[in-house]
All heavy atoms as an XYZ file, in Angstrom:
719
protein
N       0.852     -1.180      0.000
C       0.000      0.000      0.000
C       0.896      1.242      0.000
O       1.999      1.218      0.530
C      -0.898      0.000      1.230
C      -1.802     -1.223      1.373
S      -3.035     -1.340      0.103
C      -4.334     -0.358      0.773
N       0.378      2.314     -0.578
C       1.108      3.580     -0.606
C       0.108      4.717     -0.445
O      -1.028      4.616     -0.902
C       1.863      3.734     -1.918
N       0.518      5.809      0.214
C      -0.401      6.942      0.358
C      -0.644      7.621     -0.986
O       0.272      7.783     -1.790
C       0.334      7.873      1.317
C       1.766      7.482      1.242
C       1.808      6.043      0.849
N      -1.901      7.980     -1.238
C      -2.259      8.690     -2.462
C      -3.478      9.556     -2.163
O      -4.542      9.038     -1.856
C      -2.561      7.722     -3.614
C      -2.908      8.422     -4.899
C      -1.914      8.927     -5.714
C      -4.221      8.614     -5.261
C      -2.226      9.588     -6.892
C      -4.561      9.282     -6.434
C      -3.557      9.769     -7.246
N      -3.331     10.876     -2.246
C      -4.425     11.835     -2.063
C      -5.188     11.593     -0.755
O      -6.404     11.690     -0.708
C      -5.368     11.802     -3.256
N      -4.453     11.260      0.298
C      -5.082     11.058      1.598
C      -5.657      9.668      1.812
O      -6.284      9.407      2.837
N      -5.471      8.790      0.858
C      -5.981      7.413      0.953
C      -4.814      6.445      0.816
O      -3.758      6.794      0.302
C      -6.985      7.134     -0.170
C      -8.188      8.001     -0.114
C      -8.321      9.253     -0.653
C      -9.421      7.725      0.537
N      -9.560      9.757     -0.395
C     -10.264      8.835      0.340
C      -9.906      6.637      1.260
C     -11.541      8.893      0.836
C     -11.194      6.691      1.759
C     -11.991      7.810      1.537
N      -5.029      5.211      1.225
C      -4.066      4.154      0.961
C      -4.440      3.479     -0.346
O      -5.567      3.045     -0.528
C      -4.051      3.116      2.083
C      -3.290      3.614      3.285
O      -2.337      4.366      3.152
N      -3.709      3.186      4.456
N      -3.488      3.432     -1.282
C      -3.733      2.842     -2.588
C      -2.907      1.565     -2.711
O      -1.712      1.565     -2.420
C      -3.324      3.824     -3.687
C      -3.560      3.299     -5.085
S      -3.260      4.526     -6.375
C      -1.499      4.698     -6.318
N      -3.534      0.460     -3.127
C      -2.752     -0.769     -3.306
C      -1.804     -0.646     -4.491
O      -2.190     -0.184     -5.556
C      -3.809     -1.839     -3.547
C      -5.011     -1.096     -4.003
C      -4.947      0.276     -3.420
N      -0.580     -1.038     -4.285
C       0.429     -1.032     -5.342
C       0.593     -2.448     -5.899
O       0.603     -2.653     -7.096
C       1.780     -0.498     -4.828
C       1.620      0.902     -4.256
C       2.833     -0.540     -5.925
C       1.147      1.948     -5.245
N       0.740     -3.405     -4.999
C       0.756     -4.798     -5.410
C       0.276     -5.667     -4.256
O       0.331     -5.264     -3.097
C       2.130     -5.246     -5.904
C       3.270     -5.032     -4.930
C       4.578     -5.469     -5.531
O       4.830     -6.660     -5.632
N       5.406     -4.518     -5.921
N      -0.234     -6.833     -4.597
C      -0.833     -7.703     -3.596
C       0.093     -8.835     -3.195
O       0.356     -9.061     -2.033
C      -2.173     -8.257     -4.101
C      -3.221     -7.173     -4.220
C      -3.430     -6.518     -5.421
C      -3.967     -6.788     -3.116
C      -4.377     -5.514     -5.528
C      -4.915     -5.783     -3.209
C      -5.116     -5.154     -4.422
O      -6.040     -4.155     -4.516
N       0.589     -9.600     -4.162
C       1.388    -10.773     -3.825
C       2.828    -10.678     -4.310
O       3.683    -11.398     -3.828
C       0.725    -12.033     -4.384
O       0.584    -11.919     -5.785
N       3.097     -9.821     -5.252
C       4.444     -9.673     -5.803
C       4.368     -9.369     -7.288
O       3.469     -9.835     -7.984
N       5.293     -8.592     -7.776
C       5.247     -8.089     -9.141
C       5.320     -9.209    -10.177
O       4.595     -9.187    -11.170
C       6.351     -7.016     -9.383
C       6.120     -6.281    -10.692
C       7.738     -7.610     -9.307
C       5.025     -5.279    -10.633
N       6.153    -10.220     -9.953
C       6.283    -11.317    -10.930
C       5.004    -12.147    -10.970
O       4.476    -12.436    -12.050
C       7.501    -12.210    -10.602
C       8.803    -11.390    -10.631
C       7.568    -13.398    -11.567
C       9.127    -10.756    -11.970
N       4.489    -12.526     -9.803
C       3.260    -13.312     -9.755
C       2.095    -12.561    -10.393
O       1.306    -13.136    -11.160
C       2.929    -13.673     -8.310
C       1.731    -14.578     -8.179
C       1.416    -14.937     -6.735
O       2.278    -14.763     -5.858
O       0.288    -15.383     -6.500
N       1.972    -11.272    -10.126
C       0.886    -10.483    -10.702
C       1.064    -10.310    -12.211
O       0.095    -10.353    -12.972
C       0.793     -9.139     -9.997
C       0.314     -9.299     -8.564
C       0.308     -7.999     -7.777
O       0.274     -6.927     -8.404
O       0.325     -8.069     -6.541
N       2.292    -10.131    -12.664
C       2.569    -10.030    -14.107
C       2.150    -11.316    -14.818
O       1.457    -11.269    -15.842
C       4.055     -9.755    -14.338
C       4.479     -9.936    -15.767
N       4.228     -8.992    -16.730
C       5.099    -10.973    -16.382
C       4.692     -9.432    -17.901
N       5.226    -10.623    -17.713
N       2.567    -12.459    -14.274
C       2.228    -13.740    -14.890
C       0.721    -13.973    -14.898
O       0.170    -14.445    -15.894
C       2.958    -14.877    -14.170
C       4.482    -14.891    -14.354
C       5.118    -15.960    -13.473
C       4.861    -15.079    -15.812
N       0.048    -13.630    -13.809
C      -1.402    -13.784    -13.756
C      -2.069    -12.946    -14.854
O      -2.957    -13.420    -15.563
C      -1.942    -13.374    -12.385
C      -3.431    -13.482    -12.285
N      -4.069    -14.644    -11.923
C      -4.410    -12.589    -12.534
C      -5.372    -14.461    -11.949
N      -5.604    -13.207    -12.317
N      -1.641    -11.701    -14.996
C      -2.222    -10.813    -16.000
C      -1.960    -11.330    -17.410
O      -2.843    -11.294    -18.265
C      -1.655     -9.391    -15.838
O      -1.977     -8.922    -14.530
C      -2.216     -8.445    -16.869
N      -0.763    -11.828    -17.670
C      -0.425    -12.333    -19.009
C      -1.162    -13.637    -19.333
O      -1.528    -13.879    -20.470
C       1.086    -12.563    -19.127
C       1.919    -11.313    -18.982
C       1.774    -10.398    -20.138
N       2.420    -10.983    -21.293
C       2.392    -10.468    -22.496
N       1.753     -9.343    -22.706
N       2.990    -11.044    -23.495
N      -1.386    -14.479    -18.307
C      -1.989    -15.787    -18.539
C      -3.511    -15.775    -18.406
O      -4.193    -16.592    -19.002
C      -1.402    -16.816    -17.566
C       0.080    -17.041    -17.800
C       0.752    -17.796    -16.669
O       0.140    -18.107    -15.652
N       2.035    -18.075    -16.838
N      -4.049    -14.843    -17.620
C      -5.496    -14.825    -17.365
C      -6.061    -13.447    -17.687
O      -6.488    -13.191    -18.785
C      -5.772    -15.232    -15.924
C      -5.305    -16.661    -15.641
C      -5.515    -17.054    -14.226
C      -4.935    -18.475    -14.059
N      -4.831    -18.870    -12.707
N      -6.035    -12.551    -16.719
C      -6.554    -11.191    -16.931
C      -6.092    -10.295    -15.802
O      -5.681    -10.766    -14.749
C      -8.078    -11.195    -16.984
N      -6.165     -9.006    -16.019
C      -5.837     -8.024    -14.996
C      -6.814     -6.870    -15.070
O      -7.432     -6.627    -16.111
N      -6.963     -6.168    -13.976
C      -7.866     -5.031    -13.905
C      -7.133     -3.889    -13.227
O      -6.486     -4.089    -12.195
C      -9.119     -5.412    -13.101
C     -10.184     -4.352    -12.944
C     -10.823     -4.039    -14.292
C     -11.249     -4.832    -11.971
N      -7.212     -2.706    -13.816
C      -6.527     -1.545    -13.257
C      -7.516     -0.398    -13.152
O      -8.183     -0.058    -14.130
C      -5.351     -1.149    -14.164
C      -4.516     -0.044    -13.606
C      -3.641     -0.274    -12.556
C      -4.611      1.231    -14.124
C      -2.870      0.749    -12.042
C      -3.842      2.260    -13.619
C      -2.970      2.017    -12.570
N      -7.619      0.183    -11.979
C      -8.536      1.283    -11.719
C      -7.883      2.598    -12.160
O      -6.857      2.985    -11.626
C      -8.871      1.335    -10.231
C      -9.759      2.498     -9.860
O     -10.294      3.158    -10.771
O      -9.922      2.757     -8.661
N      -8.487      3.274    -13.140
C      -7.919      4.533    -13.638
C      -8.740      5.756    -13.220
O      -8.479      6.860    -13.665
C      -7.753      4.514    -15.172
C      -9.092      4.328    -15.877
C      -6.769      3.441    -15.594
C      -9.043      4.519    -17.365
N      -9.734      5.563    -12.338
C     -10.629      6.667    -12.001
C      -9.919      7.798    -11.255
O     -10.410      8.914    -11.217
C     -11.840      6.174    -11.218
S     -11.459      5.606     -9.565
N      -8.762      7.543    -10.685
C      -8.038      8.569     -9.942
C      -7.134      9.415    -10.847
O      -6.494     10.347    -10.388
C      -7.194      7.914     -8.840
C      -6.113      7.030     -9.367
N      -6.379      5.755     -9.838
C      -4.794      7.230     -9.515
C      -5.241      5.213    -10.229
N      -4.271      6.086    -10.059
N      -7.111      9.112    -12.119
C      -6.214      9.806    -13.039
C      -6.885     11.017    -13.682
O      -8.091     11.157    -13.651
C      -5.738      8.828    -14.107
C      -4.940      7.696    -13.525
S      -4.383      6.610    -14.820
C      -3.348      5.522    -13.868
N      -6.074     11.869    -14.272
C      -6.564     13.092    -14.894
C      -7.338     12.833    -16.169
O      -7.329     11.745    -16.732
N      -8.031     13.868    -16.621
C      -8.865     13.761    -17.820
C      -8.766     15.057    -18.607
O      -8.805     16.146    -18.051
C     -10.305     13.530    -17.374
C     -11.292     13.332    -18.468
C     -12.685     13.049    -17.908
O     -12.817     12.110    -17.121
O     -13.610     13.808    -18.261
N      -8.616     14.927    -19.924
C      -8.586     16.082    -20.817
C      -9.628     15.866    -21.899
O      -9.760     14.756    -22.430
C      -7.216     16.235    -21.497
C      -6.094     16.472    -20.558
C      -5.362     15.412    -20.043
C      -5.768     17.759    -20.170
C      -4.317     15.619    -19.174
C      -4.719     17.982    -19.291
C      -3.993     16.909    -18.788
N     -10.349     16.919    -22.246
C     -11.299     16.849    -23.349
C     -10.873     17.871    -24.388
O     -10.793     19.062    -24.094
C     -12.738     17.117    -22.872
C     -13.160     16.039    -21.877
C     -13.697     17.170    -24.061
C     -14.509     16.272    -21.242
N     -10.572     17.397    -25.599
C     -10.184     18.284    -26.689
C     -11.376     18.455    -27.607
O     -11.997     17.472    -28.030
C      -9.005     17.698    -27.471
C      -7.729     17.456    -26.669
C      -6.666     16.832    -27.556
C      -7.219     18.747    -26.065
N     -11.715     19.711    -27.910
C     -12.855     20.023    -28.774
C     -12.433     21.044    -29.816
O     -11.396     21.679    -29.693
C     -14.008     20.592    -27.944
C     -14.589     19.624    -26.932
C     -15.736     20.229    -26.145
O     -15.564     21.313    -25.565
O     -16.805     19.605    -26.139
N     -13.254     21.209    -30.820
C     -13.007     22.215    -31.841
C     -12.578     21.607    -33.158
O     -12.414     20.394    -33.290
N     -12.387     22.480    -34.145
C     -12.082     22.047    -35.510
C     -10.765     21.283    -35.616
O     -10.618     20.433    -36.493
C     -12.042     23.254    -36.443
C     -13.389     23.909    -36.651
C     -13.283     25.098    -37.574
C     -14.652     25.753    -37.731
N     -14.599     26.904    -38.633
N      -9.801     21.578    -34.759
C      -8.489     20.930    -34.860
C      -8.276     19.848    -33.800
O      -7.165     19.354    -33.636
C      -7.365     21.979    -34.752
O      -7.424     22.593    -33.455
C      -7.470     23.024    -35.848
N      -9.331     19.456    -33.102
C      -9.191     18.496    -31.995
C      -8.597     17.159    -32.458
O      -7.706     16.621    -31.806
C     -10.530     18.275    -31.310
N      -9.076     16.622    -33.578
C      -8.549     15.340    -34.061
C      -7.079     15.465    -34.449
O      -6.258     14.626    -34.077
C      -9.368     14.844    -35.246
N      -6.744     16.514    -35.160
C      -5.344     16.730    -35.563
C      -4.462     16.932    -34.343
O      -3.370     16.375    -34.242
C      -5.237     17.943    -36.487
C      -3.815     18.217    -36.969
C      -3.788     19.505    -37.749
N      -4.321     20.574    -36.916
C      -3.611     21.630    -36.509
N      -2.368     21.764    -36.882
N      -4.158     22.558    -35.755
N      -4.938     17.738    -33.395
C      -4.170     18.002    -32.180
C      -3.954     16.725    -31.370
O      -2.868     16.484    -30.845
C      -4.870     19.048    -31.321
C      -4.945     20.402    -32.004
O      -4.183     20.641    -32.966
O      -5.778     21.223    -31.579
N      -5.001     15.890    -31.299
C      -4.887     14.626    -30.582
C      -3.850     13.728    -31.251
O      -3.029     13.110    -30.572
C      -6.250     13.909    -30.523
O      -7.196     14.773    -29.881
C      -6.152     12.609    -29.754
N      -3.863     13.682    -32.573
C      -2.890     12.868    -33.294
C      -1.461     13.379    -33.105
O      -0.510     12.602    -33.186
C      -3.228     12.807    -34.783
C      -4.440     11.938    -35.070
O      -4.819     11.135    -34.196
O      -5.002     12.061    -36.171
N      -1.290     14.665    -32.860
C       0.047     15.227    -32.636
C       0.616     14.874    -31.269
O       1.830     14.784    -31.108
C       0.012     16.753    -32.782
C      -0.156     17.304    -34.184
C      -0.326     18.827    -34.137
C       1.026     16.925    -35.056
N      -0.247     14.700    -30.273
C       0.245     14.503    -28.908
C       0.027     13.097    -28.354
O       0.438     12.808    -27.233
C      -0.354     15.531    -27.935
C      -1.875     15.416    -27.887
C       0.092     16.945    -28.302
C      -2.523     16.294    -26.826
N      -0.592     12.207    -29.143
C      -0.776     10.824    -28.695
C      -0.400      9.863    -29.817
O      -0.266     10.257    -30.976
C      -2.236     10.523    -28.276
O      -3.061     10.474    -29.436
C      -2.760     11.544    -27.290
N      -0.273      8.594    -29.460
C       0.008      7.565    -30.459
C      -1.274      6.933    -30.988
O      -1.210      5.985    -31.766
C       0.917      6.475    -29.875
O       0.301      5.931    -28.707
C       2.289      7.026    -29.532
N      -2.427      7.443    -30.594
C      -3.721      6.931    -31.073
C      -4.186      7.764    -32.258
O      -4.131      8.984    -32.214
C      -4.770      7.015    -29.964
S      -4.367      6.041    -28.519
N      -4.656      7.101    -33.306
C      -5.198      7.802    -34.454
C      -6.710      7.940    -34.252
O      -7.460      6.989    -34.465
C      -4.888      7.057    -35.751
C      -5.326      7.825    -36.974
O      -6.231      8.657    -36.924
N      -4.681      7.539    -38.085
N      -7.148      9.114    -33.832
C      -8.558      9.357    -33.517
C      -9.452      9.176    -34.739
O     -10.555      8.651    -34.635
C      -8.741     10.775    -32.915
C      -8.000     10.886    -31.585
C     -10.203     11.131    -32.765
C      -8.500      9.948    -30.501
N      -8.982      9.553    -35.922
C      -9.798      9.418    -37.138
C     -10.168      7.971    -37.425
O     -11.232      7.703    -37.968
C      -9.074     10.027    -38.334
C      -9.075     11.530    -38.279
O     -10.119     12.150    -38.153
N      -7.892     12.123    -38.336
N      -9.306      7.035    -37.079
C      -9.556      5.615    -37.346
C     -10.403      4.940    -36.270
O     -10.829      3.807    -36.453
C      -8.231      4.856    -37.470
C      -7.470      5.237    -38.727
O      -8.073      5.861    -39.624
O      -6.271      4.937    -38.799
N     -10.643      5.621    -35.160
C     -11.389      5.018    -34.057
C     -12.898      5.087    -34.299
O     -13.391      6.049    -34.879
C     -11.066      5.737    -32.736
C      -9.671      5.475    -32.239
S      -9.230      6.477    -30.797
C     -10.433      5.935    -29.605
N     -13.605      4.061    -33.850
C     -15.063      4.071    -33.908
C     -15.606      4.926    -32.770
O     -15.004      5.011    -31.695
C     -15.604      2.650    -33.784
C     -15.209      1.683    -34.902
C     -15.697      0.273    -34.574
C     -15.750      2.154    -36.233
N     -16.734      5.548    -33.003
C     -17.378      6.387    -31.987
C     -17.667      5.555    -30.735
O     -18.170      4.446    -30.818
C     -18.676      6.961    -32.550
C     -19.355      8.050    -31.733
C     -18.465      9.270    -31.616
C     -20.670      8.433    -32.371
N     -17.297      6.088    -29.583
C     -17.527      5.406    -28.317
C     -16.455      4.398    -27.939
O     -16.525      3.787    -26.883
N     -15.459      4.235    -28.783
C     -14.377      3.289    -28.508
C     -13.181      4.007    -27.907
O     -12.981      5.197    -28.114
C     -13.935      2.575    -29.787
C     -14.948      1.596    -30.317
C     -15.117      0.470    -29.311
N     -15.956     -0.594    -29.749
C     -15.539     -1.684    -30.362
N     -14.280     -1.830    -30.688
N     -16.397     -2.626    -30.675
N     -12.357      3.254    -27.181
C     -11.131      3.828    -26.648
C      -9.946      2.961    -27.032
O     -10.104      1.777    -27.327
C     -11.218      4.010    -25.138
S     -11.386      2.507    -24.199
N      -8.790      3.575    -27.072
C      -7.546      2.888    -27.411
C      -6.497      3.242    -26.373
O      -6.431      4.376    -25.897
C      -7.031      3.319    -28.780
C      -7.837      2.806    -29.918
N      -7.313      2.665    -31.176
C      -9.113      2.381    -30.018
C      -8.238      2.188    -31.989
N      -9.342      2.020    -31.305
N      -5.663      2.284    -26.057
C      -4.520      2.501    -25.169
C      -3.369      3.026    -26.011
O      -3.138      2.571    -27.133
C      -4.132      1.182    -24.500
C      -2.906      1.266    -23.648
C      -2.955      1.903    -22.413
C      -1.706      0.733    -24.074
C      -1.825      1.984    -21.620
C      -0.578      0.806    -23.286
C      -0.636      1.436    -22.064
O       0.485      1.521    -21.278
N      -2.675      4.022    -25.496
C      -1.540      4.581    -26.224
C      -0.663      5.397    -25.299
O      -0.663      5.195    -24.083
N       0.047      6.340    -25.883
C       0.991      7.144    -25.124
C       0.841      8.629    -25.434
O       0.537      9.002    -26.560
C       2.429      6.709    -25.447
C       2.689      5.280    -25.083
C       2.622      4.294    -26.047
C       2.959      4.912    -23.776
C       2.838      2.960    -25.727
C       3.169      3.590    -23.433
C       3.112      2.618    -24.406
N       1.074      9.454    -24.425
C       1.157     10.899    -24.597
C       2.612     11.223    -24.915
O       3.524     10.691    -24.276
C       0.721     11.622    -23.326
N       2.811     12.078    -25.903
C       4.154     12.404    -26.368
C       4.489     13.871    -26.138
O       3.607     14.722    -26.168
C       4.266     12.106    -27.872
C       3.838     10.713    -28.316
C       3.831     10.632    -29.838
C       4.728      9.655    -27.713
N       5.776     14.161    -25.966
C       6.195     15.560    -25.881
C       6.519     16.071    -27.281
O       6.319     15.356    -28.276
C       7.364     15.735    -24.902
C       8.667     15.129    -25.400
O       8.813     14.745    -26.558
N       9.636     15.043    -24.509
N       7.032     17.286    -27.395
C       7.278     17.901    -28.701
C       8.362     17.176    -29.506
O       8.469     17.364    -30.719
C       7.636     19.393    -28.548
C       8.893     19.650    -27.755
C       8.691     19.686    -26.254
O       7.552     19.500    -25.784
O       9.679     19.902    -25.532
N       9.169     16.327    -28.845
C      10.195     15.540    -29.534
C       9.753     14.095    -29.767
O      10.561     13.251    -30.132
C      11.503     15.547    -28.742
C      12.082     16.938    -28.644
O      12.153     17.656    -29.634
N      12.475     17.337    -27.459
N       8.476     13.827    -29.535
C       7.872     12.501    -29.702
C       8.404     11.482    -28.697
O       8.363     10.287    -28.943
C       8.019     11.988    -31.122
N       8.885     11.964    -27.547
C       9.264     11.062    -26.465
C       8.038     10.801    -25.595
O       7.209     11.685    -25.387
C      10.391     11.654    -25.610
C      11.715     11.748    -26.335
C      12.310     12.981    -26.568
C      12.373     10.601    -26.781
C      13.523     13.078    -27.224
C      13.586     10.696    -27.442
C      14.158     11.923    -27.650
O      15.345     12.010    -28.305
N       7.930      9.596    -25.080
C       6.782      9.222    -24.256
C       6.822      9.946    -22.921
O       7.820      9.904    -22.206
C       6.741      7.702    -24.038
C       6.537      6.984    -25.377
C       5.649      7.326    -23.041
C       6.684      5.471    -25.295
N       5.709     10.619    -22.595
C       5.538     11.273    -21.298
C       4.838     10.317    -20.337
O       5.238     10.150    -19.192
C       4.707     12.562    -21.439
C       5.415     13.565    -22.343
C       4.410     13.167    -20.079
C       4.553     14.749    -22.717
N       3.774      9.680    -20.821
C       2.979      8.788    -19.978
C       2.068      7.944    -20.866
O       1.890      8.245    -22.041
C       2.129      9.612    -19.005
C       1.779      8.863    -17.737
O       2.022      7.636    -17.662
O       1.247      9.494    -16.815
N       1.501      6.896    -20.289
C       0.517      6.122    -21.035
C      -0.863      6.711    -20.782
O      -1.057      7.461    -19.822
C       0.574      4.637    -20.678
C       0.322      4.344    -19.217
O       0.502      5.230    -18.369
O      -0.063      3.200    -18.917
N      -1.818      6.393    -21.677
C      -3.155      6.969    -21.562
C      -4.168      6.149    -22.328
O      -3.822      5.262    -23.098
C      -3.170      8.415    -22.083
C      -2.648      8.710    -23.490
C      -3.625      8.321    -24.566
C      -2.296     10.161    -23.618
N      -5.419      6.469    -22.095
C      -6.527      5.922    -22.868
C      -7.154      7.072    -23.629
O      -7.463      8.110    -23.043
C      -7.585      5.296    -21.949
C      -7.098      4.111    -21.136
S      -6.644      2.679    -22.114
C      -8.212      2.209    -22.811
N      -7.334      6.921    -24.940
C      -8.007      7.925    -25.757
C      -9.400      7.409    -26.098
O      -9.546      6.265    -26.532
C      -7.226      8.189    -27.046
O      -5.989      8.781    -26.771
N     -10.389      8.252    -25.927
C     -11.783      7.889    -26.161
C     -12.387      8.853    -27.165
O     -12.261     10.064    -27.020
C     -12.560      7.946    -24.845
C     -14.067      7.771    -24.904
C     -14.438      6.373    -25.389
C     -14.676      8.020    -23.530
N     -13.023      8.321    -28.202
C     -13.677      9.155    -29.207
C     -15.132      9.341    -28.808
O     -15.917      8.402    -28.817
C     -13.575      8.499    -30.583
C     -14.110      9.353    -31.697
C     -13.792      8.677    -33.023
C     -14.220      9.509    -34.196
N     -13.817      8.862    -35.464
N     -15.483     10.573    -28.431
C     -16.826     10.864    -27.925
C     -17.756     11.446    -28.974
O     -18.966     11.367    -28.824
C     -16.724     11.850    -26.755
C     -15.980     11.358    -25.523
C     -15.814     12.474    -24.520
C     -16.719     10.180    -24.910
N     -17.194     12.078    -30.010
C     -18.039     12.734    -31.020
C     -17.558     12.375    -32.413
O     -16.392     12.100    -32.645
C     -17.977     14.258    -30.860
C     -18.580     14.775    -29.592
C     -18.508     16.287    -29.547
C     -19.110     16.821    -28.261
N     -19.047     18.275    -28.207
N     -18.494     12.431    -33.358
C     -18.162     12.207    -34.767
C     -17.299     13.358    -35.258
O     -17.520     14.513    -34.915
C     -19.442     12.126    -35.588
C     -19.212     11.778    -37.035
C     -20.569     11.627    -37.756
C     -20.431     11.172    -39.165
N     -19.604     11.960    -40.037
N     -16.312     13.034    -36.057
C     -15.400     14.040    -36.618
C     -15.883     14.398    -38.021
O     -16.074     13.522    -38.857
C     -13.955     13.511    -36.663
C     -13.477     13.209    -35.247
C     -13.053     14.506    -37.352
C     -12.148     12.494    -35.211
N     -16.075     15.690    -38.254
C     -16.450     16.168    -39.591
C     -15.187     16.475    -40.372
O     -14.464     17.391    -40.056
C     -17.305     17.432    -39.490
C     -18.613     17.174    -38.776
O     -19.185     16.101    -38.919
N     -19.067     18.134    -38.016
N     -14.915     15.654    -41.378
C     -13.699     15.839    -42.182
C     -13.934     16.771    -43.335
O     -14.958     16.851    -43.889
C     -13.213     14.497    -42.691
O     -12.932     13.641    -41.609
């Protein structure tokens, strides 16, 4: 357990190797509700999203999400993220 925003957050339960193997062989679940959220809107939202993430928003189906990475101006990975397409894009 580790402190996070005034709460105790589980980091691992039985050990990193055992949990890795379980996730690879069966399934894993990760709670992301404590993480930040950004909503990009406007005429350049799809282009802007494609510039700062590894997810291609134009290719995504409405209501779907993809796992990818947030990139800095040199295309180095800043963090991982989930991108969700909430609205139809007018091309």
